[in-house]
N, C-alpha and C positions, 0 to 999 in steps of 0.2 A: 491467207495462203492455203492452197489446197494441199491436203495430206497426200503423200505418195501412196500409190497403190501397193498393197502387199503382194508378195509373189503369188499367193493363191488367187487374188483378184486378177492379176495380170493373166494367169493361166485360164481363168474363167472367161476373160475377154477374148482370148485367142488361143485355142488349144494347140495350135501349130507353132507357137513361139517357144524356142529353146534357147537358153542362154548360151552365147558363144563369147569367147575371149577376143577382144579387139586390141588390147595393149597389156603388156606385162613389164614390171620393173622389179628385178630381184633386189632384196634388201639384206642387210646384215642379219644375223640370227636366223637365217634360213626361212625368211618370210617373202611372200610375193604380194606386190601391190597390183591389183587387177582392175581392168575396166572391161565391162561387158556390153554387148550390143543393146542391152536393155537400158543402158545409161547408168547402171549400178557401178559403184566404185567400192572395191572391197579388199580386205586383207586375208591372205591364206597362209596359215602356219604349216610349213612343210616338215617340221621336226618330227611329228609322229610317224612319218613315212620313212625316215632315214634308217630304220632298222628292218625294213621290209624288202626282201628280194633284191631286184636290180636297183631299187631306189637307194640302196646303200652307197652307190657310186656318187650320189649327190652330196655326200659329206665332203667331197673335194670342192672347195669353194670356187676354184677356177671353173669347174664344170657347172656348178650351180649358177654362177653369174652368166652363163651362156643361155639362160632361159629365153625363149623367143616364142612368138605366136606363129603357129602353122596349123592348118586344117582346123581352125576355129578353137584351138586350145593351146595350152602351154606345152612346149616340147623342149627337149635338150638333145644334144648330139648323142648318137648311139641308140636311137630309137626309144628314148624315155619320153613319156608324156603322162599327163593326168587328165582324165575325162573332164570336159567343161562342166557337166552337171555336178561332179564331185567338187570341183573348185568353187562353184557357186554355193552348193548346199552346205559345205563345211567351212565357209569363210564368213567373215563378219563385215558389216558396213564400215567404211572408214570413219564415219562420224561416231560410231560406237566403239572404236578401237582403242580404248584406254587400257588395252591389254598389256600387261607387263612383258616387256621384251619383244613384242611382235611389231615389227615395222618401225620401231622408234629408234633403232640404233643407226639408221642411215643407209644410204644406197651403197651397195658393194661396188 
């Protein structure tokens, strides 16, 4: 089986490729399950952002559950969004996500 290309390898192949979010599922414990246009399937932990500026509003689980894809990234009502490159760079592949508490508590 061929080994998947690293992100660096993919960038070298096509300098114009930028990861964009194509699907999001919010999970308990403030994590997002993400699918990217590159085929990557990743977990993103939102908890470190919950004490920063407008992102404090995402502590409201009802609002957090309203995560949706718009303009190639994850957005919430009220103009909240996280840049797709941040979501990609600071997330972990699902197959590597034996992370305590991230994405394992179930769908909200």
